[in-house]
ZAMARGU-4260 file (C-alpha; in steps of 0.2 Angstrom, whole numbers, plus 5000, padded with zeros to 4 digits):
<rodrens>
0) 5185/4924/5159 | 5167/4919/5159 | 5157/4934/5152 | 5138/4935/5151 | 5132/4949/5139
5) 5114/4955/5140 | 5104/4964/5127 | 5092/4973/5138 | 5082/4981/5124 | 5064/4976/5122
10) 5057/4990/5111 | 5052/4985/5094 | 5045/5002/5088 | 5043/4998/5069 | 5053/4982/5068
15) 5061/4969/5079 | 5079/4975/5081 | 5093/4962/5084 | 5108/4967/5095 | 5121/4970/5081
20) 5133/4980/5092 | 5133/4967/5106 | 5135/4953/5094 | 5151/4961/5087 | 5157/4964/5105
25) 5153/4946/5110 | 5163/4940/5095 | 5178/4951/5099 | 5178/4945/5117 | 5177/4927/5111
30) 5191/4930/5099 | 5202/4937/5113 | 5200/4920/5122 | 5186/4923/5134 | 5171/4912/5136
35) 5155/4921/5131 | 5137/4919/5132 | 5124/4931/5125 | 5106/4934/5131 | 5094/4944/5121
40) 5079/4949/5132 | 5069/4954/5117 | 5062/4936/5115 | 5060/4934/5134 | 5044/4936/5143
45) 5052/4934/5160 | 5069/4942/5162 | 5070/4938/5180 | 5070/4919/5177 | 5081/4920/5162
50) 5094/4930/5172 | 5093/4918/5187 | 5095/4903/5177 | 5110/4910/5166 | 5120/4916/5181
55) 5117/4900/5191 | 5122/4889/5177 | 5136/4900/5169 | 5143/4908/5185 | 5150/4924/5175
60) 5165/4933/5181 | 5159/4949/5172 | 5142/4954/5166 | 5139/4966/5152 | 5123/4975/5149
65) 5120/4984/5132 | 5109/4999/5132 | 5101/5003/5115 | 5088/5016/5118 | 5086/5029/5133
70) 5069/5034/5128 | 5057/5032/5113 | 5060/5050/5106 | 5042/5054/5106 | 5037/5071/5112
75) 5018/5067/5112 | 5019/5051/5122 | 5037/5051/5130 | 5043/5035/5138 | 5059/5034/5148
80) 5066/5017/5144 | 5082/5017/5155 | 5072/5012/5170 | 5070/4994/5163 | 5089/4993/5161
85) 5092/4999/5179 | 5081/4984/5184 | 5091/4972/5174 | 5107/4979/5182 | 5098/4976/5199
90) 5094/4959/5195 | 5112/4955/5189 | 5118/4961/5206 | 5104/4950/5215 | 5110/4934/5206
95) 5129/4937/5204 | 5144/4946/5213 | 5152/4949/5196 | 5155/4967/5191 | 5142/4974/5180
100) 5148/4984/5164 | 5136/4994/5154 | 5138/5000/5136 | 5129/5003/5119 | 5123/5017/5109
105) 5111/5024/5122 | 5123/5023/5136 | 5137/5031/5126 | 5127/5047/5122 | 5125/5051/5141
110) 5139/5040/5149 | 5142/5049/5165 | 5123/5053/5169 | 5118/5035/5163 | 5131/5026/5173
115) 5125/5036/5189 | 5107/5032/5185 | 5110/5014/5181 | 5121/5011/5197 | 5132/4999/5187
120) 5151/4997/5192 | 5158/5004/5176 | 5154/5008/5158 | 5162/5008/5141 | 5158/5023/5130
125) 5159/5022/5112 | 5164/5007/5101 | 5167/4992/5112 | 5175/4979/5101 | 5192/4985/5106
130) 5189/4993/5123 | 5179/4979/5131 | 5191/4964/5127 | 5205/4976/5134 | 5194/4978/5150
135) 5192/4960/5152 | 5210/4956/5150 | 5215/4970/5163 | 5202/4964/5175 | 5208/4946/5173
140) 5226/4951/5178 | 5222/4964/5190 | 5229/4978/5180 | 5227/4997/5179 | 5210/5002/5173
145) 5216/5019/5169 | 5224/5014/5153 | 5208/5009/5145 | 5201/5022/5133 | 5182/5025/5134
150) 5180/5017/5152 | 5168/5027/5163 | 5169/5025/5182 | 5156/5032/5194 | 5157/5051/5195
155) 5172/5052/5184 | 5174/5058/5166 | 5176/5046/5152 | 5194/5041/5151 | 5204/5048/5136
160) 5188/5054/5128 | 5181/5038/5122 | 5184/5021/5115 | 5196/5019/5100 | 5188/5021/5083
165) 5198/5008/5074 | 5198/5004/5055 | 5182/4993/5053 | 5191/4978/5045 | 5200/4976/5061
170) 5184/4973/5070 | 5173/4958/5068 | 5157/4957/5058 | 5142/4949/5067 | 5141/4930/5068
175) 5125/4920/5066 | 5130/4910/5082 | 5126/4925/5093 | 5108/4929/5086 | 5094/4923/5096
180) 5079/4925/5084 | 5062/4928/5090 | 5048/4915/5087 | 5038/4925/5075 | 5034/4927/5057
185) 5050/4928/5047 | 5045/4945/5040 | 5046/4953/5057 | 5065/4953/5058 | 5080/4958/5047
190) 5098/4954/5050 | 5107/4970/5054 | 5123/4974/5045 | 5135/4989/5046 | 5146/4992/5031
195) 5153/5009/5037 | 5153/5020/5052 | 5154/5039/5054 | 5144/5053/5046 | 5151/5070/5040
200) 5134/5078/5037 | 5133/5085/5055 | 5114/5087/5055 | 5110/5099/5069 | 5101/5087/5080
205) 5110/5070/5077 | 5120/5061/5090 | 5129/5050/5076 | 5145/5060/5075 | 5147/5059/5094
210) 5145/5040/5093 | 5154/5036/5077 | 5164/5051/5072 | 5163/5062/5057 | 5175/5052/5046
215) 5168/5038/5036 | 5176/5021/5040 | 5172/5008/5027 | 5174/4989/5028 | 5180/4981/5012
220) 5166/4975/5000 | 5173/4958/5001 | 5171/4957/5020 | 5153/4963/5019 | 5148/4951/5005
225) 5156/4936/5014 | 5146/4940/5030 | 5130/4940/5020 | 5135/4924/5012 | 5138/4915/5028
230) 5120/4920/5034 | 5113/4915/5017 | 5120/4898/5019 | 5110/4896/5035 | 5094/4901/5027
235) 5094/4920/5031 | 5089/4931/5016 | 5083/4948/5024 | 5096/4961/5029 | 5095/4979/5035
240) 5110/4990/5032 | 5110/5001/5047 | 5124/5013/5040 | 5118/5031/5044 | 5119/5035/5025
245) 5120/5020/5014 | 5122/5030/4998 | 5137/5040/5004 | 5150/5039/4997 | 5141/5034/4981
250) 5155/5024/4973 | 5156/5013/4989 | 5138/5010/4988 | 5139/5005/4970 | 5153/4993/4973
255) 5144/4985/4987 | 5128/4982/4976 | 5139/4975/4963 | 5148/4964/4975 | 5131/4957/4981
260) 5126/4954/4962 | 5142/4946/4957 | 5141/4934/4972 | 5124/4928/4966 | 5116/4932/4983
265) 5097/4931/4981 | 5093/4942/4996 | 5081/4956/5001 | 5088/4971/5010 | 5083/4988/5016
270) 5093/5004/5021 | 5094/5022/5027 | 5096/5033/5012 | 5102/5051/5012 | 5090/5062/5001
275) 5105/5066/4989 | 5119/5057/4981 | 5108/5045/4972 | 5109/5044/4953 | 5100/5032/4941
280) 5115/5020/4941 | 5115/5018/4960 | 5096/5016/4960 | 5097/5002/4947 | 5111/4993/4956
285) 5101/4994/4973 | 5086/4986/4965 | 5096/4973/4956 | 5105/4968/4971 | 5089/4965/4981
290) 5084/4982/4989 | 5066/4982/4993 | 5064/4997/5004 | 5073/5013/5010 | 5070/5025/5025
295) 5071/5042/5017 | 5073/5055/5031 | 5070/5071/5022 | 5063/5079/5037 | 5055/5095/5029
300) 5049/5102/5012 | 5055/5120/5017 | 5072/5126/5011 | 5075/5137/5026 | 5070/5124/5039
305) 5082/5111/5030 | 5096/5124/5031 | 5093/5127/5050 | 5094/5108/5052 | 5110/5108/5043
310) 5104/5097/5029 | 5115/5096/5013 | 5100/5094/5001 | 5086/5103/4994 | 5067/5099/4992
315) 5071/5097/4973 | 5084/5084/4977 | 5072/5075/4988 | 5060/5074/4974 | 5073/5067/4962
320) 5078/5054/4974 | 5061/5049/4978 | 5057/5047/4959 | 5072/5037/4955 | 5067/5025/4969
325) 5049/5024/4963 | 5055/5020/4945 | 5064/5005/4952 | 5050/4999/4963 | 5059/5002/4979
330) 5047/5005/4993 | 5050/5022/5002 | 5046/5026/5020 | 5048/5045/5022 | 5051/5055/5038
335) 5045/5072/5043 | 5053/5080/5058 | 5042/5095/5062 | 5045/5109/5075 | 5063/5113/5074
340) 5072/5130/5073 | 5064/5141/5061 | 5048/5131/5059 | 5032/5141/5057 | 5014/5136/5053
345) 5017/5140/5035 | 5033/5130/5033 | 5024/5115/5042 | 5010/5116/5029 | 5023/5117/5015
350) 5031/5102/5021 | 5015/5092/5022 | 5010/5097/5004 | 5027/5092/4998 | 5026/5075/5007
355) 5009/5072/4999 | 5016/5076/4982 | 5030/5062/4983 | 5016/5049/4984 | 5027/5038/4996
360) 5022/5021/5002 | 5023/5026/5020 | 5026/5043/5030 | 5031/5045/5048 | 5027/5062/5056
365) 5036/5067/5071 | 5033/5083/5081 | 5047/5091/5091 | 5065/5085/5091 | 5074/5076/5105
370) 5088/5086/5111 | 5105/5077/5112 | 5121/5083/5121 | 5135/5090/5110 | 5123/5094/5096
375) 5120/5111/5088 | 5102/5109/5093 | 5107/5108/5111 | 5117/5125/5110 | 5101/5133/5102
380) 5090/5126/5115 | 5101/5132/5130 | 5102/5149/5122 | 5083/5150/5120 | 5081/5144/5138
385) 5072/5128/5132 | 5083/5118/5144 | 5092/5125/5159 | 5111/5124/5161 | 5111/5110/5174
390) 5100/5098/5164 | 5111/5084/5157 | 5097/5079/5145 | 5097/5061/5151 | 5078/5062/5154
395) 5070/5067/5137 | 5069/5085/5132 | 5062/5091/5116 | 5064/5107/5105 | 5048/5114/5098
400) 5047/5131/5089 | 5037/5144/5099 | 5019/5146/5093 | 5017/5128/5087 | 5013/5119/5103
405) 4994/5115/5102 | 4992/5119/5084 | 5005/5107/5077 | 4998/5092/5086 | 4980/5096/5081
410) 4986/5099/5063 | 4996/5082/5062 | 4981/5072/5069 | 4969/5079/5057 | 4981/5077/5042
415) 4985/5059/5046 | 4967/5054/5048 | 4964/5057/5030 | 4979/5048/5024 | 4981/5029/5028
420) 4999/5029/5023 | 5004/5041/5036 | 5007/5038/5055 | 5013/5049/5069
</rodrens>
């Protein structure tokens, strides 16, 4: 079948994101024998003309639209992003009679509600590398769609609970052939890679367990290093490990760093680091293998608030981790998530003082926590009446501890104003 895949995301936030998931799905579909074309609207100023030209030239039999973000997760200035994706679905219908299938991380968090809002023909909930080629094959031969796990049809529950979470080495790594790189300074984009999926930490607000599961699935180090090498040959040298916790399990992280070093790959990379499970050896290996920067989501400097967020680390461990990174010259971007359950004015001030003491290169402060379905935070929010029983949470809802409403915003604004390394 001729398959047109569209990355609808145009949000950059702090960096230009390349469509990692859609790249892998496109390669899986191509490996299954289908003719695939991928469009990344990030680099397009006129989606209408791009879609019109592509559908007329390619004449797709199936169109897939990837939904990365539902909203910007910003309580202060919320923006609902799904309206743009709905417009893309409408344009696909205008230019083609092919069925429109939606998927992606943003869709998979709210599959039933998002499918209804987007008015697409169907959706794939969860990892699409197995389910989407299976859907294409079934459509091609006119088979029974009910056998496809993770398929979502209008006003019906997700079939069999979600797409198969297969061993990662059964699934393709991204190929340079499907990247559409923006015409901008090379420092504005990093090639995304994922060496493992799943997170057992179960932070109270996080949607990752619902998307990837709580069991960590790892690719072989050789597979990851080979993928990096294929990109390096083509001139790429900047990579972003989007693993939810790069340093867990620590032994795997060390093996991956050693693999990069042994292969002689002169690259720069960044990652998301859990503020525990870092020792001096891992910090050294990260630096020697090319790590320039980490995102350090420690969220709070108060032990009680960390406990309520179900964090598995203490402020003391955050300080140790930050110090080890600083010793190796690895840039640290910290994150504070203020206003969650148990937060008070005193705990906020404690967190700000703690963050100041770390002497980070950059600090992002967020007020209020986006509430996602299936999380412990959703249960707390419903028990406290923050959201009503009928609310499916598709439109952004935020948790903010009582008594902090106006005070927190004013405090953060004043605090950031005197600290150039901070933003909110």
